[in-house]
N, C-alpha and C positions, 0 to 999 in steps of 0.2 A: 890595924893593916901598916903595913908599911906601902912607899909611895909607888913600889915596883907591883903591888897587889892591884892598884890601879890603874897603872898605865902601862901592863906587861912585864917582863924582860928587858933591861934595856941596860947596856954597856955605855959608859962614858963614850963619845965619839960616835955612836949608830946614827946612821941617817936612815931610820926606817919611816917610809914614807905612811906606812899603818901603823902607828904606833897609835893613835888615839882610836883604834881598832882592837884593839888588842887591853885586854885585861877589865877590870870590872868596868874603867869608864865608858866603855862604849855603850852600857846599859843607860846610859844617861839618855841618849837618842831615843830611847823606849819610854820615856816619862811622859811625852803626849798620849799616849796611847793607855799607858796605867790612868793617866787622869781621863781620859774618854770614857773607862769602864768604870770610875767611880762618878764622875758625874752625875747620876740620879740621887746619890749621898751625900755630896761634897758642896761648898759653896761655889758660885762661878767661879772666883777668884781664884780657887786651886786648882780648876781644869785651866784657868788662862797660866796661871806661872807653871804648871805641867810643861803650856808650849813655849813658855820663857826658856828652862832648862832645856829641853829639845833642839831650840834655834839655836841656842848659846853652843851648845855642842858641836850642831852642824857648820858652826860658823868657825869654830875653834878646829875641827877637822879640816875645814878647807883652807884657812890659815897654814894649819902645820903644813899638809901636804905641798901647798905652792911656796912656803918658805924653806921646805925640805929642796923640793928642787929647784928653789932659786940657786941654791948654795954649790949644787951640782950641772945646774944646766948652762948650756953655752946662751941662752936667749932666756929673757926674760919674759918673752913671747911667751914659750913652752911653760915658766911657771905658773901664769897668769891663764892659760888654756889649763894648766891640772887643777887649778886653784876654782876656776870656772865649772867646771865637767865637774868636780867634787859637790859644790854649793846646790847646783843643779840635781846631780842623782843624789844628796843625802836630804834635800828638803822635798822630792817626791818621793823618795823611799823610805826615808824616818821619820815624815812628819808630814805632808800632805795626803797623800794616799792610804797608810795605814791610819791615820787620824781618823778619815771619813770612814773609812771601812768600819773602825772598832764603834764609832761616833752609830753607824746605821743597826749593827748588829746588838750593840747594848738597846737602843730604841724599839727594835722589835723583841727583843727579852721583854722590855717593861711593858708592850702590850698584853702577854702572853702572862706574866708573873705580877702577885697582889701588890696593891701600891706600896712602896716603903722596904720591900724583899730587896733583899743581896743579890738575890737569882740572877738581874742583868748584870751585876757588877761581877759574877765571878763566871757566867757567859764571857763576857767582853773580857775577861782576863787569861780564861783558857783560850781563847782565838787568838790571844797573842804571838803563840808560838806557832799555829798553824800558819797564819799569812803572813811571815816574813818573807820565807823564800821564795815564794812564789811573787810577792809585789817584788823583790829586788833581782828578781829573773825578766819579769816584765816590764820593768825600768830600762834593765842596761838592752833588751829589746828594742823598748822603743829610742832612746838615743842613740845606740848603735844604727838605728835607722831614721834618724829626722836630724839633731846637731852635731854629732860626732863626726861623720862625713865633711861637716863644715869645718873643722879643725883643720883638716889637712890642708884646704888651702889657706889657712892661717900661717902655717909652718913655712920657713924660709926656702927656697928653693934649694933642691940637693939634700934635702935633710929626710 
């Protein structure tokens, strides 16, 4: 596959702040959920590695958005706010909450299934598409009612 398959369509000179949220590269953010689904079947280091991949994606997205905004923003403060908000949002919505939720779903499924069964893994994998949108909306709500109003106080007067 071409690089545009992974990163989405792109023309030279585009300043798309959502660049890492398009194309196949966005699925790296789900790697820890997949790792949690496979927890009963793989060594612990595999699950930890899946968190490393997801964490790297989160950091890359935050850095990308901050860097793109710094090229077009009047203030490096706005760029830092964008990068920080992205880092917090992605950490909660892509790593912490879904990872914990899939972990508990698989744990419950293990209690019902026979030892060594693939059923908990299948249940965990099947749950991933069902949890994404509700978690995203919940994290938006949480941030909109906690730290995002604070960002307004950090902006320069008159902006």
